[in-house]
Structure formats: structure tokens, C-alpha cells
C-alpha positions in Angstrom: -18.5 8.6 9.2 -20.1 11.9 8.0 -22.4 14.5 9.3 -24.2 17.3 7.3 -25.9 20.4 8.6 -28.2 22.6 6.3 -29.9 25.8 7.0 -31.2 27.2 3.7 -32.6 30.3 5.3 -29.5 31.3 7.2 -28.1 34.7 6.4 -24.5 33.5 5.6 -23.7 29.9 6.3 -26.2 27.5 4.8 -24.4 24.2 4.7 -21.7 22.3 6.6 -20.5 18.9 5.8 -17.8 17.0 7.7 -16.5 13.4 7.6 -13.8 11.3 9.2 -12.7 8.2 7.3 -10.4 5.2 7.5 -9.6 3.0 4.6 -7.4 -0.2 4.6 -6.5 -1.7 1.2 -4.6 -4.8 0.5 -3.6 -6.3 -2.9 -1.9 -9.7 -2.8 -0.5 -11.6 -5.8 0.5 -15.2 -5.1 2.3 -17.3 -7.8 3.5 -20.9 -7.8 6.0 -22.0 -10.4 7.7 -25.3 -11.1 11.2 -24.9 -12.6 14.0 -27.1 -13.6 17.3 -25.8 -12.4 20.2 -28.0 -13.5 19.2 -31.6 -12.8 16.6 -30.9 -10.0 13.0 -29.7 -10.1 12.3 -26.7 -7.9 9.1 -25.0 -6.8 9.0 -21.2 -6.4 6.3 -19.7 -4.2 6.1 -15.9 -4.4 3.9 -13.4 -2.8 3.8 -9.7 -3.6 1.7 -7.3 -1.7 0.7 -3.7 -1.8 -0.7 -2.4 1.6 -2.1 1.1 2.0 -4.2 2.6 4.9 -5.5 6.1 4.9 -6.9 8.0 7.9 -8.3 11.4 7.4 -11.0 13.9 7.6 -12.4 17.0 6.0 -14.9 19.8 6.6 -16.7 21.8 3.9 -18.6 25.0 4.3 -21.0 26.6 1.8 -22.3 30.3 1.9 -24.7 31.8 -0.6 -25.2 35.6 -0.5 -25.6 38.7 -2.7 -23.3 41.8 -3.0 -24.1 44.6 -5.3 -26.5 42.6 -7.5 -24.1 39.7 -7.8 -24.8 36.2 -6.6 -22.2 34.3 -4.7 -21.7 30.8 -3.8 -18.7 30.6 -1.5 -17.1 27.2 -0.8 -14.3 26.8 1.7 -12.9 24.1 4.0 -9.9 22.0 4.8 -8.9 18.4 4.5 -6.1 16.4 6.2 -5.2 12.8 5.7 -2.3 10.5 6.4 -1.4 7.5 4.1 0.8 4.6 5.2 2.1 2.6 2.3 4.0 -0.7 2.3 5.2 -3.0 -0.5 6.4 -6.3 1.0 7.6 -9.1 -1.3 8.5 -12.6 -0.5 9.8 -15.6 -2.6 10.8 -19.1 -1.5 12.5 -21.8 -3.7 12.2 -25.4 -2.7 14.4 -28.2 -4.1 11.8 -31.0 -4.6 14.5 -33.7 -4.5 16.2 -32.6 -1.3 13.7 -30.4 0.4 16.2 -27.6 0.8 14.6 -24.2 1.2 16.3 -21.1 -0.3 15.3 -17.5 0.3 17.9 -16.2 -2.2 15.9 -16.3 -5.5 16.9 -14.9 -8.8 19.6 -12.7 -7.3 17.4 -11.3 -4.6 17.3 -12.0 -0.8 13.7 -12.3 0.5 11.6 -11.0 2.1 12.2 -7.5 0.9 10.6 -4.3 0.0 11.1 -2.0 -3.1 10.7 1.1 -0.9 10.6 1.5 2.9 7.4 1.8 4.7 6.3 5.4 4.3 3.9 7.8 5.8 2.6 10.6 3.7 0.8 13.5 5.4 -1.3 16.0 3.3 -3.1 19.1 4.4 -5.1 21.3 2.2 -7.0 24.6 2.8 -9.2 26.1 0.0 -11.5 28.9 -0.8 -13.6 29.3 -4.0 -16.4 31.7 -5.0 -18.7 31.2 -7.9 -19.9 34.7 -8.9 -23.0 34.8 -11.2 -23.7 37.9 -13.3 -25.1 39.0 -16.7 -28.5 37.6 -15.7 -27.0 34.2 -15.0 -25.2 33.9 -18.4 -21.8 34.4 -17.0 -20.1 32.8 -14.0 -16.7 33.8 -12.7 -15.0 31.2 -10.4 -11.8 32.6 -8.5 -10.2 30.3 -6.0 -7.1 29.8 -3.9 -5.7 26.6 -2.3 -2.9 26.0 0.3 -1.2 22.5 0.3 1.2 21.1 2.8 3.0 17.8 2.2 5.3 15.6 4.3 7.0 12.5 3.3 8.4 10.3 6.1 10.0 7.0 5.0 11.1 4.4 7.6 14.9 4.5 7.0 15.5 1.6 9.4 13.1 -0.7 7.5 15.1 -4.1 7.5 13.2 -5.6 4.6 14.0 -2.4 2.5 17.7 -2.6 3.6 17.9 -6.2 2.4 17.2 -5.1 -1.3 19.0 -1.7 -1.0 22.5 -3.4 -1.0 24.1 -0.3 -2.5 22.9 1.8 0.5 21.2 4.5 -1.7 20.2 7.5 0.3 16.5 7.8 1.2 15.4 11.0 2.9 12.1 12.5 4.2 11.1 16.0 3.3 8.2 18.4 3.4 7.0 21.3 1.4 4.0 23.7 0.8 2.5 25.8 -1.8 -0.2 28.4 -2.5 -2.1 27.7 -5.8 -4.6 30.3 -7.2 -7.0 29.7 -10.0 -9.6 31.5 -12.1 -12.3 30.1 -14.3 -15.3 31.4 -16.2 -18.4 29.9 -17.8 -20.4 31.7 -20.5 -23.8 30.4 -21.6 -24.2 31.0 -25.3 -27.6 29.4 -25.2 -29.3 27.2 -22.5 -27.8 24.2 -24.2 -24.3 25.5 -25.2 -21.6 26.9 -22.7 -18.1 28.2 -23.3 -15.6 27.8 -20.5 -11.9 28.7 -19.7 -9.7 28.3 -16.7 -6.2 29.1 -15.4 -4.9 27.1 -12.5 -1.6 26.9 -10.7 -0.5 23.3 -10.1 1.5 21.8 -7.3 2.6 18.1 -7.0 4.9 16.9 -4.3 7.2 13.9 -5.2 5.4 10.6 -4.7 6.8 8.1 -2.2 7.7 5.6 -4.9 9.5 8.2 -7.0 11.5 9.5 -4.1 12.4 6.3 -2.2 12.3 3.3 -4.5 15.5 1.2 -4.7 14.9 -1.9 -6.7 17.0 -4.2 -8.9 15.3 -6.7 -11.2 17.7 -9.4 -12.0 15.3 -11.3 -14.3 14.9 -8.2 -16.6 18.4 -6.6 -15.9 17.3 -3.1 -14.8 17.6 -1.2 -11.6 15.6 1.8 -10.3 17.4 4.4 -8.2 15.8 6.5 -5.5 16.2 10.4 -5.5 16.3 12.1 -2.2 16.8 15.5 -4.1 13.5 15.6 -6.0 11.7 18.9 -5.9 8.0 19.5 -6.0 6.5 19.9 -9.5 4.7 23.2 -10.3 2.8 24.1 -13.3 0.7 26.8 -15.0 -2.4 25.1 -16.5 -4.6 26.6 -19.1 -7.8 25.0 -20.6 -10.7 26.1 -22.6 -13.6 24.4 -24.4 -17.3 24.0 -25.1 -20.1 21.9 -23.5 -23.4 21.0 -25.0 -26.2 19.6 -23.0 -29.8 18.4 -23.9 -32.1 15.8 -22.4 -30.7 13.3 -24.9 -27.2 14.5 -25.6 -24.2 15.6 -23.4 -20.9 16.4 -25.1 -17.8 18.5 -24.5 -14.5 19.3 -26.0 -11.5 20.7 -24.0 -8.1 21.9 -25.1 -5.4 22.3 -22.6 -1.8 23.6 -22.3 0.3 23.0 -19.2 3.7 24.4 -18.6 5.8 22.8 -15.9 8.8 23.6 -13.6 10.6 20.8 -12.0 8.5 18.2 -13.9 9.0 14.8 -12.4 9.8 12.2 -15.0 11.4 8.7 -15.0 14.5 8.7 -17.2 17.2 6.3 -18.3 20.4 7.4 -16.6 22.9 4.9 -18.0 24.1 1.3 -17.7 25.9 -0.4 -14.8 27.6 -3.7 -14.4 26.3 -6.0 -11.6 27.9 -9.3 -11.3 29.4 -9.0 -14.8 25.9 -8.2 -16.4 24.9 -5.0 -17.8 21.9 -3.4 -16.1 19.9 -0.4 -17.3 19.4 2.3 -14.6 16.3 4.4 -14.3 15.6 7.2 -11.9 12.9 9.8 -11.2 14.3 13.3 -11.9 13.3 17.0 -12.2 13.2 18.5 -15.6 13.6 22.3 -15.4 11.0 22.9 -18.2 8.3 20.8 -19.8 5.1 21.2 -21.6 2.1 19.1 -22.2 -0.7 20.0 -24.5 -3.6 18.3 -26.1 -7.4 17.8 -26.5 -10.0 15.7 -24.9 -13.5 15.1 -25.9 -16.4 13.0 -24.6 -20.1 12.6 -25.2 -23.2 10.4 -24.6 -26.3 10.1 -26.7 -29.4 8.6 -25.0 -32.0 7.0 -27.2 -34.8 8.5 -24.9 -35.0 11.6 -22.8 -35.0 9.4 -19.6 -31.8 8.6 -17.7 -32.5 4.8 -18.2 -32.4 2.8 -21.4 -29.8 2.6 -24.2 -27.1 5.1 -24.9 -24.1 5.4 -27.0 -20.9 7.0 -25.4 -17.4 8.0 -26.6 -14.2 9.5 -25.2 -11.1 10.7 -26.9 -7.7 11.8 -25.5 -4.7 13.1 -27.4 -1.7 14.7 -25.7 1.9 15.8 -26.6 4.6 16.3 -24.2 8.1 17.9 -24.7 11.1 18.3 -22.5 12.0 22.0 -23.2 15.6 21.6 -21.9 16.6 18.7 -24.2 14.1 19.2 -27.0 13.1 15.6 -26.6 9.6 14.1 -26.1 8.3 13.2 -22.7 8.1 9.4 -22.5 5.5 9.5 -19.7 2.8 10.7 -22.2 0.4 8.0 -23.3 -0.5 7.6 -27.0 -3.8 8.7 -28.6 -6.8 6.7 -27.1 -10.5 6.5 -28.1 -13.3 4.7 -26.3 -16.7 3.9 -27.9 -19.5 1.9 -26.2 -23.1 0.9 -26.0 -24.6 1.2 -22.5 -28.0 0.1 -21.0 -29.3 1.2 -17.6 -32.5 -0.3 -16.2 -35.3 1.8 -14.5 -34.3 3.0 -11.2 -30.7 1.9 -12.1 -31.3 -1.5 -10.6 -28.9 -3.1 -13.1 -26.9 -2.1 -16.2 -24.4 -3.3 -18.7 -22.1 -1.9 -21.4 -20.0 -3.1 -24.3 -16.8 -1.0 -24.7 -14.4 -0.8 -27.5 -11.0 0.7 -26.8 -8.6 1.8 -29.5 -5.0 2.9 -28.7 -2.6 4.2 -31.3 1.0 3.0 -31.7 3.6 5.0 -29.6 5.7 7.0 -32.1 7.3 9.9 -30.1 9.9 8.5 -27.8 13.0 10.0 -26.2 15.8 7.6 -26.9 18.6 9.6 -25.1 17.6 9.4 -21.5 18.3 13.1 -21.1 17.0 15.3 -18.4 18.1 18.9 -18.2 20.9 18.7 -20.7 21.4 16.5 -23.8 23.0 13.2 -22.9 25.4 10.9 -24.7 23.9 8.0 -22.8 21.5 6.3 -25.3 19.2 3.3 -25.5 19.5 2.8 -29.2 16.4 0.6 -29.7 13.6 1.2 -27.2 10.5 -0.9 -27.8 7.7 0.9 -29.6 4.4 -0.9 -28.9 1.9 -1.1 -31.9 -1.6 0.1 -31.7 -4.4 -2.2 -30.5 -8.1 -2.6 -30.1 -9.9 -4.3 -27.1 -13.5 -5.2 -26.5 -14.8 -5.5 -23.0 -18.2 -6.3 -21.3 -19.1 -4.9 -18.0 -22.4 -5.3 -15.9 -23.6 -4.3 -12.4 -26.6 -5.2 -10.2 -27.7 -3.0 -7.2 -29.2 -5.3 -4.6 -30.0 -2.1 -2.6 -28.5 1.4 -2.3 -25.6 0.0 -0.2 -24.7 -3.3 -1.9 -23.5 -3.5 -5.6 -22.1 -6.5 -7.5 -19.9 -5.7 -10.6 -18.6 -8.1 -13.2 -16.4 -7.6 -16.3 -15.2 -9.8 -19.1 -12.1 -8.1 -20.5 -10.2 -8.5 -23.8 -13.0 -10.5 -25.4 -11.1 -10.6 -28.7 -8.1 -12.2 -26.8 -5.7 -9.7 -28.3 -2.0 -9.6 -27.5 -1.1 -6.1 -26.7 1.3 -3.9 -24.6 0.4 -0.9 -22.5 2.9 1.9 -23.0 3.2 2.5 -19.3 4.3 -1.0 -18.8 7.1 -1.0 -21.5 8.4 2.5 -21.3 12.2 2.2 -21.2 12.2 -1.4 -22.2 14.6 -2.4 -25.1 13.1 -3.9 -28.2 15.6 -6.7 -27.9 14.6 -7.7 -24.4 14.3 -11.5 -24.3 11.5 -11.3 -21.7 9.4 -8.8 -23.8 6.3 -11.1 -23.9 6.0 -11.0 -20.1 4.9 -7.3 -20.4 1.8 -8.2 -22.4 -1.7 -7.7 -20.9 -3.8 -10.8 -20.1 -5.9 -12.5 -22.7 -9.6 -12.9 -22.2 -10.2 -12.6 -18.4 -12.9 -12.1 -15.9 -13.1 -9.9 -12.8 -15.9 -9.5 -10.2 -16.3 -7.5 -7.1 -18.9 -6.8 -4.4 -19.1 -3.4 -2.9 -20.7 -3.0 0.6 -21.3 0.6 1.8 -21.8 1.4 5.4 
């Protein structure tokens, strides 16, 4: 529910926009398997869910005025929202010969949760001024933001306790930060602009990094919670160029980010569970880290109108380093390029696009599992996924401004490939490596209704 007030001729406050919103999202994965265990056939019925509800609101103000020959566009406001997140998992094994039902499946007792139900409260206050000078060719954009964050896990969650058999400590915490920024845009010509920005970053530990406690008996790994995680802060620099004409929009951005208390998932050693060796992973703070790289994107339209055919592309390349251990950051994705052909009908009634995605092989990997100091704990042979190319087809149809149908046919070439984020930390000798592959050719459809 939103409300907007505008008064263009007002002396100071010309626009106010406020909204209150609630969103309830549910993702459910249901799997049925027939297995032969010993001399009997058994059916496993599993259901994994991700449940998240968000209640929040925000108010935005805009003031346009002049001081000393300078034009100002002042934006300020606040936002507050609470997110409730739950990750219930259930599994039942039925002996088809005897009818016996078992809730202890593959070493886990069900139902359970990989982290306790968690409420996350976020509050933000911000102020930004766009100052135009040099006859409109130069724009300075100073700003400041205050963030407050509170994480409140339900430590008495019985389903979480069922999987947290080692009684790992899970704690709530809160923190806040003030983050300034300063940007500038300079128009070389009406078509070409240069830009640069410095921004102070603040990132609180996510609920799943701080509170997850999960042991996967099938893949022989365990993930440990970390109640001592600190917020991640950063100094972020970027600069680039943008080009815009009726037919062509393009831009290139270079960036360098320097982090303190960078949050990364690391290998922390092996542990014996029931006589088996399990790999242990945990989200930890790295005292110093850096990420730098370049991004580029562009779109060329075959006519000066917004409809019709166009070619588009996007490139992303990044390098990340742990400055304490002099090892690569394993959370960095490999080089990625996207190239596509798009069509939009008049009035944007329908559209379609054919998209090719190229991803390079992952070559820079930290095999040591180190955090702030070099470690003697080593996974000697982490899996390094090869590069891959996929081809996807996507289309949409707008029945009216409030109802949209989307459909996509993905991996048209039926490629077998791994995403780095799925296999990060997995041994190249893992017997279940193929289970990490992405689906072959598949179809997805959705209907969006806006109220």
C-alpha cells in the first residue's frame, strides 16, 4: 500500500512517497525416491521448505532548491522492515514390505531445521544531495546513511535442536553504522559521461552465516555456526564511463573494494563422526580483504524506438584476495559474459530474448582453508569446475499493466555444468560430485499479479 504527494511549486518540499508492505514467500521442494536397502524396497518422501515473510515500510522525501547559483535535489527518508525466516526440512522412509515408518533417514532425525527460526530487524536513515554546477555539466552527490541491524534467533526452536546435536552456540546480536559517500558525474558531451564514487560499506552477518548448524551425512560435511561474527565494513571506490544515444547505451566500470572483517566461508578442518571423516566449514571474519575488477554492459537497438530488436551484452570480472593469508577469496565467481538478442513489441505487450552465457573455468582457489593466519589444514584437491556455455530462451506477455506471464526454456544445449557457488569447498574426489550439476534442458513459468 503506497501513497504519493507532489507539489511541484512548493518552496522546499515537492514530493513525499510512503508505503507499507507485507510479503510472504514460500519455496517447497518435494522429492519421492525408491531405494533398495538390504533385501527390502523403501520409499523416501522428503520435503524441504524456505519460508520468509517481510513486514516493513518506508517514507521518502524530495526537495529541490537553489543556493548561491547551485541547483540542489535533496533526497532523504527512512526505511524499516522485519524479516522472519524459517528453513523446515522433513523426510520419511517407508519399508514397503513391512510398512514400518522411519524418521531417522541418512543419519538425520526429521523434522529438523538447518538454522533456528530467525527475526531480522533493519532500520535505515539516509540523506543525499545532488548538486548541479558548471552549467549542468558537473554533478556532485554527497550522502550519508545510518543503518541499524538486529538478529534474533529462536534458540529454543525444537526442530533446530534436533539437528544441532553438538549443541553449538547460537546467539542474537545487534549493531549499527554510519556510512558516508561522495560521487560525481561529469558530462564530456551530451552523449558521454565520466563518473566516480567513494562509498563506505556496512554488512551485518546474515542469519544463515551466524546461526546455521548442519551436518550432511550423504556428502560428509558439516557447517558450523559462528556467534562471534562481526559486521563487515568496506571502503569502496569505482570509476567509469557511460555512453548514451537513442540507439546505443553502454558503460564500463572499474572498482576496488577494501574490507575489514570480511565474511567468508572457509574450511576449518576435518572431524570424525561415527568413524567417518567429515569436512567442517564455517563463516568467519577475515581481518583484511580486497576485491577489484571491471564490469561492462551495453545494448544496441536497431531503431531509435524502445521497441523492436536489440543486441545486449554484459561482462563481469573480479579478483579477490585474503590480505592476511595471501590466498585467493573462494567466494569470488569466475569471469562471466552474457550476449543476447532481444525483441520488444510496441507498447511492450510482449517480448522475447535468446541469451548466451559464457563462464570461465575457476582457476584461483584457496586450498588451505586459512582465515587470518596461514593454516596447516589443507584440502589438497578441491574441485575446479571447467568453463561452460549455456543458451536460454525467455519470453513474457503483459495481459494488462498488473498481470504478466513469464516463461523460460533454460539450458537449450543440455550442457552438463557446475556453478562455482555450488561446488566451492567440494573435493574433486567426491563420489557424489554429479549431484551438484545444474539441470539439463528445463522449463519454468510464472504468473505475476500486482495489486
